[in-house]
Each structure stands twice: as C-alpha cells, then as structure tokens.
Gaussian input, Z-matrix of N, CA and C with variables (Angstrom, degrees):
# hf/3-21g

backbone

0 1
 N
 C     1     B1
 C     2     B2     1     A1
 N     3     B3     2     A2     1     D1
 C     4     B4     3     A3     2     D2
 C     5     B5     4     A4     3     D3
 N     6     B6     5     A5     4     D4
 C     7     B7     6     A6     5     D5
 C     8     B8     7     A7     6     D6
 N     9     B9     8     A8     7     D7
 C    10    B10     9     A9     8     D8
 C    11    B11    10    A10     9     D9
 N    12    B12    11    A11    10    D10
 C    13    B13    12    A12    11    D11
 C    14    B14    13    A13    12    D12
 N    15    B15    14    A14    13    D13
 C    16    B16    15    A15    14    D14
 C    17    B17    16    A16    15    D15
 N    18    B18    17    A17    16    D16
 C    19    B19    18    A18    17    D17
 C    20    B20    19    A19    18    D18
 N    21    B21    20    A20    19    D19
 C    22    B22    21    A21    20    D20
 C    23    B23    22    A22    21    D21
 N    24    B24    23    A23    22    D22
 C    25    B25    24    A24    23    D23
 C    26    B26    25    A25    24    D24
 N    27    B27    26    A26    25    D25
 C    28    B28    27    A27    26    D26
 C    29    B29    28    A28    27    D27
 N    30    B30    29    A29    28    D28
 C    31    B31    30    A30    29    D29
 C    32    B32    31    A31    30    D30
 N    33    B33    32    A32    31    D31
 C    34    B34    33    A33    32    D32
 C    35    B35    34    A34    33    D33
 N    36    B36    35    A35    34    D34
 C    37    B37    36    A36    35    D35
 C    38    B38    37    A37    36    D36
 N    39    B39    38    A38    37    D37
 C    40    B40    39    A39    38    D38
 C    41    B41    40    A40    39    D39
 N    42    B42    41    A41    40    D40
 C    43    B43    42    A42    41    D41
 C    44    B44    43    A43    42    D42
 N    45    B45    44    A44    43    D43
 C    46    B46    45    A45    44    D44
 C    47    B47    46    A46    45    D45
 N    48    B48    47    A47    46    D46
 C    49    B49    48    A48    47    D47
 C    50    B50    49    A49    48    D48
 N    51    B51    50    A50    49    D49
 C    52    B52    51    A51    50    D50
 C    53    B53    52    A52    51    D51
 N    54    B54    53    A53    52    D52
 C    55    B55    54    A54    53    D53
 C    56    B56    55    A55    54    D54
 N    57    B57    56    A56    55    D55
 C    58    B58    57    A57    56    D56
 C    59    B59    58    A58    57    D57
 N    60    B60    59    A59    58    D58
 C    61    B61    60    A60    59    D59
 C    62    B62    61    A61    60    D60
 N    63    B63    62    A62    61    D61
 C    64    B64    63    A63    62    D62
 C    65    B65    64    A64    63    D63
 N    66    B66    65    A65    64    D64
 C    67    B67    66    A66    65    D65
 C    68    B68    67    A67    66    D66
 N    69    B69    68    A68    67    D67
 C    70    B70    69    A69    68    D68
 C    71    B71    70    A70    69    D69
 N    72    B72    71    A71    70    D70
 C    73    B73    72    A72    71    D71
 C    74    B74    73    A73    72    D72
 N    75    B75    74    A74    73    D73
 C    76    B76    75    A75    74    D74
 C    77    B77    76    A76    75    D75
 N    78    B78    77    A77    76    D76
 C    79    B79    78    A78    77    D77
 C    80    B80    79    A79    78    D78
 N    81    B81    80    A80    79    D79
 C    82    B82    81    A81    80    D80
 C    83    B83    82    A82    81    D81
 N    84    B84    83    A83    82    D82
 C    85    B85    84    A84    83    D83
 C    86    B86    85    A85    84    D84
 N    87    B87    86    A86    85    D85
 C    88    B88    87    A87    86    D86
 C    89    B89    88    A88    87    D87
 N    90    B90    89    A89    88    D88
 C    91    B91    90    A90    89    D89
 C    92    B92    91    A91    90    D90
 N    93    B93    92    A92    91    D91
 C    94    B94    93    A93    92    D92
 C    95    B95    94    A94    93    D93
 N    96    B96    95    A95    94    D94
 C    97    B97    96    A96    95    D95
 C    98    B98    97    A97    96    D96
 N    99    B99    98    A98    97    D97
 C   100   B100    99    A99    98    D98
 C   101   B101   100   A100    99    D99
 N   102   B102   101   A101   100   D100
 C   103   B103   102   A102   101   D101
 C   104   B104   103   A103   102   D102
 N   105   B105   104   A104   103   D103
 C   106   B106   105   A105   104   D104
 C   107   B107   106   A106   105   D105
 N   108   B108   107   A107   106   D106
 C   109   B109   108   A108   107   D107
 C   110   B110   109   A109   108   D108
 N   111   B111   110   A110   109   D109
 C   112   B112   111   A111   110   D110
 C   113   B113   112   A112   111   D111
 N   114   B114   113   A113   112   D112
 C   115   B115   114   A114   113   D113
 C   116   B116   115   A115   114   D114
 N   117   B117   116   A116   115   D115
 C   118   B118   117   A117   116   D116
 C   119   B119   118   A118   117   D117
 N   120   B120   119   A119   118   D118
 C   121   B121   120   A120   119   D119
 C   122   B122   121   A121   120   D120
 N   123   B123   122   A122   121   D121
 C   124   B124   123   A123   122   D122
 C   125   B125   124   A124   123   D123
 N   126   B126   125   A125   124   D124
 C   127   B127   126   A126   125   D125
 C   128   B128   127   A127   126   D126
 N   129   B129   128   A128   127   D127
 C   130   B130   129   A129   128   D128
 C   131   B131   130   A130   129   D129
 N   132   B132   131   A131   130   D130
 C   133   B133   132   A132   131   D131
 C   134   B134   133   A133   132   D132
 N   135   B135   134   A134   133   D133
 C   136   B136   135   A135   134   D134
 C   137   B137   136   A136   135   D135
 N   138   B138   137   A137   136   D136
 C   139   B139   138   A138   137   D137
 C   140   B140   139   A139   138   D138
 N   141   B141   140   A140   139   D139
 C   142   B142   141   A141   140   D140
 C   143   B143   142   A142   141   D141
 N   144   B144   143   A143   142   D142
 C   145   B145   144   A144   143   D143
 C   146   B146   145   A145   144   D144
 N   147   B147   146   A146   145   D145
 C   148   B148   147   A147   146   D146
 C   149   B149   148   A148   147   D147
 N   150   B150   149   A149   148   D148
 C   151   B151   150   A150   149   D149
 C   152   B152   151   A151   150   D150
 N   153   B153   152   A152   151   D151
 C   154   B154   153   A153   152   D152
 C   155   B155   154   A154   153   D153
 N   156   B156   155   A155   154   D154
 C   157   B157   156   A156   155   D155
 C   158   B158   157   A157   156   D156
 N   159   B159   158   A158   157   D157
 C   160   B160   159   A159   158   D158
 C   161   B161   160   A160   159   D159
 N   162   B162   161   A161   160   D160
 C   163   B163   162   A162   161   D161
 C   164   B164   163   A163   162   D162
 N   165   B165   164   A164   163   D163
 C   166   B166   165   A165   164   D164
 C   167   B167   166   A166   165   D165
 N   168   B168   167   A167   166   D166
 C   169   B169   168   A168   167   D167
 C   170   B170   169   A169   168   D168
 N   171   B171   170   A170   169   D169
 C   172   B172   171   A171   170   D170
 C   173   B173   172   A172   171   D171
 N   174   B174   173   A173   172   D172
 C   175   B175   174   A174   173   D173
 C   176   B176   175   A175   174   D174
 N   177   B177   176   A176   175   D175
 C   178   B178   177   A177   176   D176
 C   179   B179   178   A178   177   D177
 N   180   B180   179   A179   178   D178
 C   181   B181   180   A180   179   D179
 C   182   B182   181   A181   180   D180
 N   183   B183   182   A182   181   D181
 C   184   B184   183   A183   182   D182
 C   185   B185   184   A184   183   D183
 N   186   B186   185   A185   184   D184
 C   187   B187   186   A186   185   D185
 C   188   B188   187   A187   186   D186
 N   189   B189   188   A188   187   D187
 C   190   B190   189   A189   188   D188
 C   191   B191   190   A190   189   D189
 N   192   B192   191   A191   190   D190
 C   193   B193   192   A192   191   D191
 C   194   B194   193   A193   192   D192

   B1=1.4446
   B2=1.5446
   B3=1.3278
   B4=1.4626
   B5=1.5211
   B6=1.2983
   B7=1.4653
   B8=1.5171
   B9=1.3176
   B10=1.4668
   B11=1.5252
   B12=1.3066
   B13=1.4550
   B14=1.5198
   B15=1.2821
   B16=1.4589
   B17=1.5404
   B18=1.3253
   B19=1.4770
   B20=1.5179
   B21=1.2995
   B22=1.4610
   B23=1.5213
   B24=1.3321
   B25=1.4505
   B26=1.5216
   B27=1.3227
   B28=1.4624
   B29=1.5256
   B30=1.3118
   B31=1.4633
   B32=1.5166
   B33=1.3174
   B34=1.4729
   B35=1.5276
   B36=1.3076
   B37=1.4650
   B38=1.5169
   B39=1.3379
   B40=1.4743
   B41=1.5251
   B42=1.3338
   B43=1.4630
   B44=1.5163
   B45=1.3229
   B46=1.4609
   B47=1.5252
   B48=1.3140
   B49=1.4747
   B50=1.5212
   B51=1.3191
   B52=1.4715
   B53=1.5170
   B54=1.3364
   B55=1.4719
   B56=1.5106
   B57=1.3582
   B58=1.4649
   B59=1.5310
   B60=1.3550
   B61=1.4496
   B62=1.5196
   B63=1.3232
   B64=1.4550
   B65=1.5296
   B66=1.3230
   B67=1.4639
   B68=1.5318
   B69=1.3291
   B70=1.4558
   B71=1.5351
   B72=1.3409
   B73=1.4562
   B74=1.5400
   B75=1.3183
   B76=1.4745
   B77=1.5347
   B78=1.3315
   B79=1.4621
   B80=1.5295
   B81=1.3277
   B82=1.4678
   B83=1.5234
   B84=1.3084
   B85=1.4505
   B86=1.5352
   B87=1.3021
   B88=1.4647
   B89=1.5154
   B90=1.3244
   B91=1.4710
   B92=1.5124
   B93=1.3330
   B94=1.4520
   B95=1.5287
   B96=1.3226
   B97=1.4765
   B98=1.5282
   B99=1.3165
   B100=1.4615
   B101=1.5275
   B102=1.3207
   B103=1.4565
   B104=1.5381
   B105=1.3391
   B106=1.4599
   B107=1.5321
   B108=1.3142
   B109=1.4609
   B110=1.5239
   B111=1.3368
   B112=1.4717
   B113=1.5304
   B114=1.3165
   B115=1.4541
   B116=1.5209
   B117=1.3042
   B118=1.4613
   B119=1.5089
   B120=1.3349
   B121=1.4617
   B122=1.5250
   B123=1.3071
   B124=1.4563
   B125=1.5177
   B126=1.3203
   B127=1.4587
   B128=1.5206
   B129=1.2967
   B130=1.4666
   B131=1.5326
   B132=1.3094
   B133=1.4545
   B134=1.5252
   B135=1.3148
   B136=1.4543
   B137=1.5172
   B138=1.3119
   B139=1.4635
   B140=1.5211
   B141=1.2982
   B142=1.4644
   B143=1.5211
   B144=1.3374
   B145=1.4550
   B146=1.5245
   B147=1.3235
   B148=1.4634
   B149=1.5133
   B150=1.3220
   B151=1.4569
   B152=1.5245
   B153=1.3230
   B154=1.4628
   B155=1.5279
   B156=1.3169
   B157=1.4719
   B158=1.5299
   B159=1.3434
   B160=1.4602
   B161=1.5356
   B162=1.3201
   B163=1.4672
   B164=1.5161
   B165=1.3307
   B166=1.4652
   B167=1.5370
   B168=1.3219
   B169=1.4655
   B170=1.5242
   B171=1.3205
   B172=1.4693
   B173=1.5412
   B174=1.3308
   B175=1.4829
   B176=1.5203
   B177=1.3223
   B178=1.4682
   B179=1.5288
   B180=1.3374
   B181=1.4683
   B182=1.5080
   B183=1.3145
   B184=1.4673
   B185=1.5270
   B186=1.3216
   B187=1.4616
   B188=1.5282
   B189=1.3124
   B190=1.4629
   B191=1.5251
   B192=1.3034
   B193=1.4590
   B194=1.4820
   A1=107.96
   A2=115.60
   A3=120.04
   A4=110.05
   A5=115.74
   A6=121.11
   A7=109.13
   A8=115.72
   A9=121.27
   A10=108.68
   A11=115.14
   A12=119.40
   A13=108.87
   A14=115.74
   A15=120.65
   A16=107.21
   A17=116.51
   A18=118.25
   A19=112.32
   A20=116.17
   A21=122.72
   A22=107.70
   A23=116.82
   A24=121.79
   A25=109.87
   A26=115.75
   A27=122.34
   A28=109.64
   A29=116.45
   A30=120.54
   A31=108.89
   A32=115.74
   A33=119.51
   A34=108.97
   A35=118.24
   A36=121.22
   A37=111.13
   A38=117.43
   A39=120.60
   A40=110.98
   A41=117.04
   A42=120.48
   A43=110.72
   A44=116.92
   A45=120.78
   A46=111.05
   A47=117.14
   A48=120.90
   A49=110.62
   A50=117.32
   A51=120.64
   A52=111.76
   A53=116.58
   A54=120.74
   A55=112.75
   A56=115.98
   A57=121.67
   A58=111.06
   A59=114.21
   A60=122.96
   A61=107.80
   A62=116.49
   A63=119.70
   A64=108.88
   A65=115.57
   A66=119.22
   A67=109.96
   A68=118.56
   A69=120.44
   A70=111.29
   A71=117.51
   A72=120.23
   A73=110.65
   A74=116.54
   A75=120.80
   A76=109.29
   A77=117.04
   A78=121.32
   A79=111.64
   A80=116.32
   A81=120.08
   A82=111.61
   A83=118.17
   A84=121.36
   A85=110.96
   A86=117.49
   A87=121.19
   A88=110.17
   A89=117.55
   A90=122.98
   A91=114.21
   A92=118.89
   A93=121.13
   A94=110.23
   A95=116.57
   A96=120.64
   A97=109.38
   A98=117.32
   A99=122.30
   A100=109.68
   A101=117.25
   A102=123.19
   A103=113.12
   A104=117.34
   A105=119.78
   A106=112.80
   A107=115.01
   A108=121.04
   A109=107.82
   A110=118.11
   A111=119.93
   A112=111.25
   A113=115.75
   A114=121.68
   A115=110.87
   A116=115.15
   A117=122.02
   A118=109.66
   A119=116.35
   A120=120.72
   A121=108.13
   A122=116.30
   A123=122.72
   A124=109.65
   A125=116.99
   A126=121.06
   A127=113.10
   A128=116.25
   A129=121.27
   A130=112.04
   A131=117.18
   A132=120.06
   A133=114.26
   A134=117.51
   A135=120.07
   A136=111.82
   A137=118.43
   A138=120.86
   A139=113.39
   A140=114.53
   A141=122.59
   A142=110.42
   A143=114.77
   A144=122.49
   A145=107.56
   A146=115.05
   A147=122.46
   A148=108.99
   A149=115.21
   A150=121.99
   A151=107.51
   A152=116.48
   A153=122.15
   A154=111.57
   A155=118.03
   A156=121.38
   A157=111.00
   A158=117.40
   A159=119.56
   A160=111.47
   A161=117.28
   A162=120.91
   A163=109.86
   A164=117.48
   A165=120.38
   A166=111.31
   A167=116.42
   A168=120.42
   A169=111.70
   A170=116.82
   A171=122.20
   A172=109.48
   A173=116.10
   A174=119.98
   A175=109.27
   A176=117.46
   A177=120.88
   A178=111.40
   A179=117.72
   A180=121.04
   A181=110.77
   A182=117.12
   A183=120.96
   A184=111.28
   A185=116.97
   A186=119.68
   A187=111.40
   A188=117.61
   A189=122.03
   A190=113.29
   A191=118.21
   A192=120.13
   A193=112.58
   D1=138.26
   D2=179.70
   D3=-94.76
   D4=147.32
   D5=178.07
   D6=-78.06
   D7=137.91
   D8=176.27
   D9=-109.09
   D10=147.68
   D11=175.21
   D12=-107.66
   D13=148.00
   D14=176.63
   D15=-78.30
   D16=127.19
   D17=-178.93
   D18=-67.99
   D19=154.17
   D20=175.24
   D21=-69.67
   D22=114.38
   D23=-178.80
   D24=-105.20
   D25=138.92
   D26=-178.60
   D27=-116.68
   D28=145.53
   D29=171.41
   D30=-77.37
   D31=170.11
   D32=178.26
   D33=-60.58
   D34=-42.91
   D35=-179.19
   D36=-64.30
   D37=-43.74
   D38=179.65
   D39=-62.90
   D40=-41.19
   D41=178.57
   D42=-66.71
   D43=-43.52
   D44=177.91
   D45=-59.40
   D46=-42.92
   D47=178.46
   D48=-62.20
   D49=-45.09
   D50=-178.46
   D51=-64.46
   D52=-38.44
   D53=-177.13
   D54=-90.99
   D55=-1.26
   D56=-178.94
   D57=56.28
   D58=49.58
   D59=179.69
   D60=-129.78
   D61=166.20
   D62=173.97
   D63=-82.93
   D64=161.17
   D65=178.48
   D66=-66.13
   D67=-31.17
   D68=177.95
   D69=-67.72
   D70=-33.22
   D71=175.33
   D72=-66.14
   D73=-38.81
   D74=176.08
   D75=-61.63
   D76=-47.09
   D77=178.47
   D78=-58.81
   D79=-43.16
   D80=179.40
   D81=-61.88
   D82=-41.56
   D83=-179.50
   D84=-71.19
   D85=-31.37
   D86=176.74
   D87=-67.32
   D88=-29.47
   D89=-177.01
   D90=-93.84
   D91=6.80
   D92=177.65
   D93=-61.00
   D94=143.54
   D95=178.65
   D96=-76.84
   D97=-33.57
   D98=-178.32
   D99=-106.99
   D100=113.57
   D101=177.69
   D102=56.73
   D103=60.40
   D104=-179.93
   D105=-68.48
   D106=155.80
   D107=174.50
   D108=-61.56
   D109=124.78
   D110=-177.98
   D111=-71.81
   D112=132.07
   D113=178.47
   D114=-154.78
   D115=165.91
   D116=-176.95
   D117=-131.23
   D118=127.37
   D119=175.87
   D120=-83.81
   D121=120.02
   D122=-176.97
   D123=-106.54
   D124=109.65
   D125=178.14
   D126=63.97
   D127=-177.48
   D128=-179.06
   D129=-80.07
   D130=-35.65
   D131=-172.94
   D132=-116.03
   D133=-4.17
   D134=-176.28
   D135=-81.82
   D136=-21.80
   D137=176.86
   D138=83.50
   D139=-170.42
   D140=-175.18
   D141=-83.61
   D142=146.49
   D143=174.40
   D144=-129.65
   D145=148.27
   D146=-175.78
   D147=-127.15
   D148=127.77
   D149=175.78
   D150=-74.49
   D151=120.45
   D152=-175.62
   D153=-54.45
   D154=-44.76
   D155=-177.99
   D156=-66.74
   D157=-40.94
   D158=178.84
   D159=-65.54
   D160=-35.34
   D161=177.00
   D162=-65.88
   D163=-42.87
   D164=178.30
   D165=-61.72
   D166=-40.77
   D167=177.02
   D168=-65.93
   D169=-38.44
   D170=178.00
   D171=-62.74
   D172=-45.43
   D173=179.67
   D174=-62.05
   D175=-44.22
   D176=179.70
   D177=-60.17
   D178=-44.59
   D179=177.84
   D180=-58.60
   D181=-44.28
   D182=-177.40
   D183=-69.32
   D184=-31.14
   D185=177.98
   D186=-71.48
   D187=-27.31
   D188=-176.90
   D189=-89.52
   D190=9.27
   D191=178.83
   D192=-73.65

C-alpha cells in the first residue's frame, strides 16, 4: 500500500488573496458551466475548499486555451 498525503486545501478567502481576486470572482469561476474552478463543499457551515494543486492545474489549462 502506498502512503497518501493530504493535499493543501485553501478556503475561498485564502484562494482569493493568493490570486488577488474577490471572493465573488472565485464563486463565479467555480460556477462556470465550461471548465469550472474545482472546489469541494465541506459540511454545511465550513464552506468551500480548494485543492492547491488542482487550482494550479486549472489555471494552466485556462492559460493554454
């Protein structure tokens, strides 16, 4: 069995700060019909979390369009 690591997860605010965007812009990109920003809803009150590596891959895909 191989060991797995827990990915670095970011809150909406943390991701917005890193990307220098508003939280509403993050929400809008998460709700795109075509290639939405990948995110995970954690519980009822914990909000959205974003896997740092998946976000980097998403940005790279969008840059290569």
